[in-house]
VODO-66432 format. One line per 5 residues: their letters; for each residue x, y, z of C-alpha. Coordinates in nm, 4 decimals. Layout:
<recs>
A	X,Y,Z | ...
</recs>
This chain:
<recs>
XXXXX	-0.0013,0.0271,0.0042 | 0.1545,0.3442,-0.0837 | 0.0952,0.6603,0.1334 | -0.1370,0.7549,-0.1530 | -0.3684,0.5226,-0.2189
XXXXX	-0.6170,0.7380,-0.0700 | -0.6945,0.9585,-0.3230 | -0.7464,0.7020,-0.5429 | -1.1103,0.7007,-0.3473 | -1.2717,0.9919,-0.5217
XXXXX	-1.5228,1.0471,-0.1819 | -1.1712,1.0762,0.0160 | -1.1111,1.3231,-0.1953 | -1.3591,1.5385,-0.1872 | -1.3957,1.5152,0.1739
XXXXX	-0.9713,1.5892,0.1883 | -1.0683,1.9120,0.0165 | -1.3616,2.0514,0.1943 | -1.2019,1.9729,0.4995 | -0.8566,2.1331,0.4119
XXXXX	-1.1062,2.4019,0.3119 | -1.2378,2.4935,0.5833 | -0.9310,2.5098,0.7834 | -0.8307,2.7988,0.5735 | -1.1874,2.9361,0.5895
XXXXX	-1.1570,2.9016,0.9874 | -0.8799,3.0928,0.9513 | -1.0053,3.4011,0.7128 | -1.2753,3.4028,0.9321 | -1.1427,3.3876,1.3219
XXXXX	-0.8734,3.6352,1.2053 | -1.1440,3.9053,1.0617 | -1.3961,3.8749,1.3665 | -1.0926,3.9275,1.5965 | -1.0035,4.2426,1.4468
XXXXX	-1.3221,4.3615,1.4033 | -1.4070,4.3220,1.7129 | -1.0835,4.4634,1.8991 | -1.1136,4.7592,1.6021 | -1.4567,4.8357,1.7332
XXXXX	-1.4483,4.7709,2.0963 | -1.0756,4.8400,2.2092 | -1.1641,4.5954,2.4540 | -0.9273,4.2871,2.5430 | -1.2245,4.1169,2.7523
XXXXX	-1.4488,4.1281,2.4630 | -1.1580,3.9771,2.2339 | -1.2142,3.7160,2.5052 | -1.5719,3.6590,2.5288 | -1.5007,3.6185,2.1019
XXXXX	-1.2996,3.3510,2.1953 | -1.5219,3.1629,2.4002 | -1.8306,3.2302,2.1833 | -1.6202,3.0676,1.8796 | -1.4803,2.7856,2.1109
XXXXX	-1.6547,2.7098,2.4317 | -1.9381,2.7461,2.4272 | -2.0287,2.5515,2.0929 | -1.8314,2.2886,2.2280 | -2.1538,2.2177,2.4995
XXXXX	-2.3881,2.2469,2.2329 | -2.2314,2.0464,1.9589 | -2.2310,1.7015,2.0484 | -2.6649,1.7564,2.0409 | -2.6061,1.8708,1.7096
XXXXX	-2.4412,1.5820,1.5800 | -2.6704,1.2954,1.7038 | -2.9481,1.4913,1.5539 | -2.7633,1.5297,1.1683 | -2.5529,1.1993,1.1909
XXXXX	-2.8533,0.9813,1.0796 | -2.8834,1.1638,0.7388 | -2.6961,1.1131,0.4176 | -2.3409,1.2965,0.4061 | -2.4348,1.4618,0.0848
XXXXX	-2.7514,1.6153,0.2506 | -2.5875,1.6668,0.6053 | -2.2348,1.8536,0.5218 | -2.3371,2.0870,0.2310 | -2.6326,2.2021,0.4561
XXXXX	-2.4177,2.2414,0.7314 | -2.1884,2.4418,0.5112 | -2.4773,2.6756,0.3347 | -2.5329,2.7604,0.6911 | -2.2211,2.8967,0.7661
XXXXX	-2.2164,3.0558,0.4440 | -2.4904,3.2392,0.5700 | -2.3803,3.3477,0.8940 | -2.0614,3.4777,0.7226 | -2.2777,3.7130,0.4594
XXXXX	-2.5058,3.8529,0.8195 | -2.1452,3.8788,0.9612 | -2.0557,4.1035,0.6960 | -2.3843,4.3076,0.7128 | -2.3318,4.3406,1.0678
XXXXX	-1.9269,4.4860,1.0083 | -2.0809,4.7938,0.9048 | -2.3259,4.8199,1.2079 | -2.1373,4.6513,1.4732 | -2.3291,4.5117,1.7841
XXXXX	-2.1046,4.2876,1.9821 | -2.3827,4.0719,2.1173 | -2.5054,3.9723,1.7534 | -2.1420,3.8750,1.6649 | -2.1181,3.6750,1.9878
XXXXX	-2.4312,3.4858,1.8777 | -2.3378,3.4637,1.5194 | -1.9939,3.2818,1.6426 | -2.1428,3.0529,1.9131 | -2.3534,2.9395,1.5685
XXXXX	-2.0209,2.9017,1.3368 | -1.8388,2.7333,1.5827 | -2.0977,2.4484,1.6862 | -2.1629,2.4084,1.3053 | -1.7658,2.3562,1.2656
XXXXX	-1.7804,2.1359,1.5869 | -2.0470,1.9094,1.4064 | -1.8803,1.9617,1.0088 | -1.5398,1.8190,1.1475 | -1.6488,1.5137,1.3325
XXXXX	-1.8968,1.4513,1.0145 | -1.6233,1.4787,0.8215 | -1.3751,1.2147,1.0419 | -1.6433,0.9880,1.0518 | -1.7515,0.9958,0.6816
XXXXX	-1.3952,0.9401,0.6431 | -1.3331,0.6269,0.8344 | -1.6494,0.4885,0.6434 | -1.4999,0.5376,0.2732 | -1.1373,0.4174,0.3853
XXXXX	-1.1931,0.1153,0.6399 | -1.3378,-0.1121,0.3999 | -1.0086,-0.0638,0.2046 | -0.7368,-0.0891,0.4850 | -0.6171,0.2810,0.4219
XXXXX	-0.7990,0.4695,0.7213 | -0.4737,0.5082,0.9001 | -0.2753,0.6314,0.5656 | -0.5764,0.8823,0.4886 | -0.5915,1.0245,0.8098
XXXXX	-0.1977,1.1141,0.7781 | -0.2726,1.2721,0.4258 | -0.5491,1.4722,0.6087 | -0.2748,1.5713,0.8570 | -0.0561,1.6717,0.5854
XXXXX	-0.3285,1.8764,0.4129 | -0.4301,2.0501,0.7502 | -0.1284,2.1891,0.8470 | -0.0212,2.3200,0.5356 | -0.3525,2.5132,0.6238
XXXXX	-0.3046,2.5782,0.9212 | 0.0566,2.7199,0.8667 | -0.0577,2.9142,0.5867 | -0.3868,3.0364,0.6731 | -0.3747,3.2736,0.9390
XXXXX	-0.0891,3.4929,0.7327 | -0.2994,3.4864,0.4218 | -0.6490,3.5479,0.6369 | -0.4191,3.8398,0.7722 | -0.3186,3.9638,0.3980
XXXXX	-0.6711,4.0073,0.2939 | -0.7359,4.1483,0.5688 | -0.4565,4.4560,0.5705 | -0.5207,4.4435,0.1495 | -0.9199,4.4271,0.1741
XXXXX	-1.0541,4.5459,0.5160 | -1.2542,4.3014,0.7130 | -1.5791,4.2742,0.5656 | -1.3894,4.1520,0.2338 | -1.2270,3.8725,0.4258
XXXXX	-1.5664,3.7749,0.5622 | -1.6962,3.7850,0.2451 | -1.3910,3.5605,0.1157 | -1.4789,3.3146,0.4188 | -1.8924,3.2825,0.3284
XXXXX	-1.7173,3.2326,-0.0620 | -1.5207,2.9720,0.0657 | -1.8077,2.8028,0.2354 | -2.0373,2.8104,-0.0329 | -1.7615,2.6408,-0.2704
XXXXX	-1.7349,2.3412,0.0261 | -2.1353,2.3176,-0.0255 | -2.1171,2.2541,-0.4075 | -1.8057,2.0343,-0.3898 | -2.0154,1.7708,-0.1524
XXXXX	-2.3525,1.8097,-0.2909 | -2.2331,1.7205,-0.6422 | -2.0660,1.4124,-0.5072 | -2.2042,1.1006,-0.5600 | -1.9678,0.8640,-0.3603
XXXXX	-1.9799,0.9840,-0.0015 | -2.1256,0.7430,0.2528 | -2.5414,0.7118,0.3764 | -2.6007,0.8273,0.7321 | -2.3774,0.7353,1.0308
XXXXX	-2.6194,0.6225,1.2531 | -2.9447,0.4481,1.2584 | -3.2623,0.6573,1.1937 | -3.4643,0.4946,1.5154 | -3.4955,0.6925,1.8634
XXXXX	-3.4640,1.0488,1.9123 | -3.1733,1.2952,1.9132 | -3.1750,1.3084,2.2722 | -3.1553,0.9187,2.2840 | -2.8599,0.8723,2.0150
XXXXX	-2.6502,1.1264,2.2162 | -2.7189,0.8968,2.5638 | -2.5977,0.6551,2.3118 | -2.2747,0.8141,2.2227 | -2.2032,0.8763,2.5938
XXXXX	-2.2637,0.5349,2.6913 | -2.0264,0.4099,2.4389 | -1.7657,0.6473,2.5649 | -1.8235,0.5955,2.9402 | -1.8547,0.1650,2.8759
XXXXX	-1.5491,0.1400,2.6443 | -1.2343,0.1689,2.8804 | -0.9597,0.2791,2.6216 | -1.1728,0.5289,2.4568 | -1.2770,0.7119,2.7492
XXXXX	-0.9310,0.7100,2.8479 | -0.8079,0.8471,2.5524 | -1.0672,1.1557,2.5347 | -1.0079,1.2158,2.9235 | -0.5915,1.2062,2.8638
XXXXX	-0.6306,1.4616,2.5380 | -0.8612,1.6741,2.7088 | -0.5902,1.7186,3.0377 | -0.3152,1.7491,2.7719 | -0.4630,2.0471,2.5756
XXXXX	-0.5644,2.2560,2.8863 | -0.1968,2.2800,2.9519 | -0.0991,2.3408,2.5867 | -0.3386,2.5806,2.5071 | -0.2691,2.8345,2.8108
XXXXX	0.0882,2.8803,2.5636 | -0.1358,3.0351,2.2949 | -0.2888,3.3769,2.3581 | 0.0181,3.4562,2.5672 | 0.3109,3.4109,2.2521
XXXXX	0.2384,3.7105,2.1264 | 0.3132,3.9042,2.4528 | 0.6146,3.6757,2.5268 | 0.7565,3.8031,2.1956 | 0.7284,4.1273,2.2881
XXXXX	0.7921,4.1608,2.6342 | 0.9770,3.8319,2.7102 | 1.2369,3.8267,2.3763 | 1.1788,4.1716,2.2825 | 1.1257,4.0565,1.9110
XXXXX	0.8341,4.2506,1.8690 | 0.5675,4.1477,1.6087 | 0.8384,3.9759,1.3246 | 0.9636,3.8208,1.6237 | 0.6429,3.6738,1.7176
XXXXX	0.5733,3.6206,1.3201 | 0.8840,3.4089,1.2898 | 0.7937,3.1835,1.5941 | 0.4243,3.1128,1.4273 | 0.6229,3.0246,1.1255
XXXXX	0.8788,2.8168,1.2997 | 0.5828,2.6352,1.4302 | 0.4152,2.6046,1.1284 | 0.6942,2.4547,0.9689 | 0.7502,2.1799,1.2418
XXXXX	0.4242,2.0566,1.2071 | 0.4201,2.0570,0.8228 | 0.7582,1.8487,0.8160 | 0.6269,1.6172,1.1303 | 0.3280,1.5566,0.9515
XXXXX	0.5019,1.4733,0.6331 | 0.7435,1.1967,0.8111 | 0.4596,1.0635,0.9391 | 0.2912,0.9486,0.6051 | 0.6406,0.7527,0.5667
XXXXX	0.6353,0.6289,0.9423 | 0.4070,0.2720,0.8584 | 0.2954,0.0667,1.1157 | 0.3589,0.2807,1.4164 | 0.0920,0.2252,1.6584
XXXXX	-0.0991,0.5582,1.6932 | -0.1319,0.4819,2.1106 | 0.2570,0.5126,2.1100 | 0.2543,0.8075,1.9121 | 0.0300,1.0053,2.1604
XXXXX	0.2508,1.0465,2.4352 | 0.5768,1.1314,2.1680 | 0.3413,1.4042,2.0349 | 0.2723,1.5435,2.3867 | 0.6210,1.5000,2.5242
XXXXX	0.7269,1.6879,2.1416 | 0.4573,1.9843,2.2104 | 0.5621,1.9752,2.5777 | 0.9527,2.0028,2.5067 | 0.9242,2.2759,2.2851
XXXXX	0.7052,2.5089,2.5564 | 0.9461,2.4264,2.7841 | 1.2723,2.5169,2.5554 | 1.0530,2.8727,2.4981 | 1.0418,2.9149,2.8726
XXXXX	1.3774,2.8955,2.9204 | 1.4748,3.0602,2.6058 | 1.7698,3.3647,2.6096 | 1.6453,3.5273,2.2912 | 1.4809,3.4701,1.9747
XXXXX	1.6915,3.1880,1.7854 | 1.6144,2.9650,2.0623 | 1.2471,3.0004,2.0762 | 1.2509,2.9628,1.6854 | 1.3988,2.6085,1.7752
XXXXX	1.1213,2.5551,2.0290 | 0.8520,2.6041,1.8295 | 1.0004,2.4117,1.5872 | 1.0194,2.1110,1.8319 | 0.6732,2.1984,1.9524
XXXXX	0.5517,2.2355,1.6061 | 0.7129,1.8801,1.5192 | 0.5078,1.7115,1.8393 | 0.1459,1.8791,1.7260 | 0.2051,1.7142,1.3693
XXXXX	0.2144,1.3815,1.4712 | 0.0053,1.4338,1.8378 | -0.3968,1.5256,1.7268 | -0.4039,1.2463,1.3755 | -0.2659,0.9811,1.6371
XXXXX	-0.5474,1.0786,1.8671 | -0.7892,1.0607,1.5966 | -0.6790,0.7819,1.4893 | -0.6594,0.5782,1.8156 | -0.9951,0.6470,1.8445
XXXXX	-1.1255,0.5610,1.4772 | -0.9682,0.2587,1.5109 | -1.1943,0.1281,1.8360 | -1.5185,0.2915,1.7763 | -1.7943,0.1270,1.5950
XXXXX	-1.9043,0.2685,1.2501 | -2.2665,0.3716,1.3238 | -2.1081,0.5779,1.6432 | -1.8450,0.7358,1.4804 | -2.0041,1.0562,1.4214
XXXXX	-2.0836,1.1185,1.7916 | -1.7937,1.0097,1.9355 | -1.5840,1.2293,1.6345 | -1.7881,1.4724,1.7787 | -1.6747,1.4613,2.1557
XXXXX	-1.3501,1.4734,2.0482 | -1.3947,1.7995,1.8591 | -1.5973,1.9060,2.1435 | -1.3189,1.8029,2.4193 | -1.0388,2.0126,2.2048
XXXXX	-1.2859,2.3045,2.2133 | -1.3343,2.3054,2.5443 | -1.0009,2.2126,2.6394 | -0.8682,2.5537,2.4205 | -1.1189,2.7906,2.6183
XXXXX	-1.0102,2.6770,2.9609 | -0.6270,2.6687,2.8602 | -0.6621,2.9907,2.6790 | -0.8262,3.1580,3.0341 | -0.5540,3.0022,3.2209
XXXXX	-0.3041,3.1666,2.9645 | -0.4022,3.4794,3.0422 | -0.4646,3.4797,3.3745 | -0.1078,3.3446,3.4423 | 0.0399,3.6274,3.2546
XXXXX	-0.1730,3.8954,3.3916 | -0.0586,3.8219,3.7339 | 0.3049,3.6497,3.6541 | 0.4656,3.6675,3.3411 | 0.4633,3.5286,2.9720
XXXXX	0.6997,3.2592,3.0466 | 0.5529,3.1317,3.3184 | 0.2628,3.0793,3.1639 | 0.4427,2.8714,2.8534 | 0.6334,2.7207,3.1230
XXXXX	0.3065,2.5631,3.3069 | 0.2198,2.4541,2.9589 | 0.5396,2.3152,2.8770 | 0.5869,2.0878,3.2228 | 0.1699,2.0425,3.2149
XXXXX	0.1871,1.9197,2.8777 | 0.4771,1.6742,2.9607 | 0.3680,1.5423,3.2822 | 0.0413,1.4590,3.0570 | 0.2366,1.2429,2.8161
XXXXX	0.3525,1.0764,3.1448 | 0.0373,1.0120,3.2470 | -0.1050,0.9261,2.9150 | 0.2101,0.6555,2.8950 | 0.0119,0.4695,3.2307
XXXXX	-0.3099,0.5492,3.0874 | -0.2519,0.3821,2.7837 | -0.0738,0.0991,2.9258 | -0.1711,-0.2132,2.7439 | -0.3650,-0.0841,2.4806
XXXXX	-0.0971,-0.0650,2.2413 | -0.2457,-0.3890,2.0259 | -0.4961,-0.2521,1.7360 | -0.8013,-0.3664,1.8913 | -1.1363,-0.3633,1.6955
XXXXX	-1.4593,-0.2155,1.8043 | -1.6178,-0.3823,2.0805 | -1.9903,-0.4493,2.0160 | -2.2536,-0.1872,2.1312 | -2.5980,-0.1887,2.1392
XXXXX	-2.7806,0.1036,2.1661 | -2.9913,0.1316,2.4801 | -3.3558,0.1111,2.4740 | -3.5585,0.4566,2.4417 | -3.6880,0.5496,2.7609
</recs>
């Protein structure tokens, strides 16, 4: 089997295209909204409220929405979600001219929830089309490469569009991208059918998904460890701009170098991972976490920009291995009809952990320093990696999904 074999599957090609475009659209929209809110309010509190509205609150709503939509054919569900996102951004284009913060926050909550559901349904669909061919691992690695490239370049592209054409143009471009994504999937004839059975209410299917995680120790441990690890890792993200300016005295250009180095590390490790055949995802999860934590520790003690950039390269390399390994480990162990619901729980865990981590990092920086916040992120992530090794000991073998019987509706 070659690393590119999944690309022979037409459904995977379409899903991979929209998954990558989704990351680019997220970058455009996030940069534009952050600039819009801060420029109109001049308030760091308002910017924080925007972040919580786009991540933490949607994390609470998305699992229920996924349970409602996962019984629909993917060719209907995903294009509908992307069309709604396009409409939300068109409303934001209008709202940018007559700014009202509560409306922007409500729209951000809706967009964040839809984004989580869209990613969950896409990941479940990728599993559906590639698992029967035995190419799921290779497909996940290819998705990781494309996502890493989009992650590394998207914010810079979004910032360039805002600088050249303004916030409203960037929001409009985001709407166009979502419209193209909807068209790409609506015209695909090879996408899988519904992920969940059509029996039972959305509430019952949501309970079934939660029960599946509760009753399967390895799935529960992976999600728990992932949430704890990201709470630490995310603490560094909102303070890196402060770190570049106050700790390194490198200013905006130094911050740009840090982001570029992290992105480069992520892309390079994701490419290298495509050549690592047979490596267990359970083994790679703590290795990736150690890389992220080690990179933050190097940054915390870096005497200058050059060493900090090295730390970002190390952390980015760990990042390029970590998340795809979490996804792979879960998908290998989940029943097919519950893929979307458990993937939604993973995406919600990720978004919620980022919300907690951002608040912790901001508080540590406000009370002490950005170096301390990044150091806490590094030490915490390293400890989380050690805990992951302990939690997943004995689960390094490939495990077929255990049978799961949906509970009777009450």
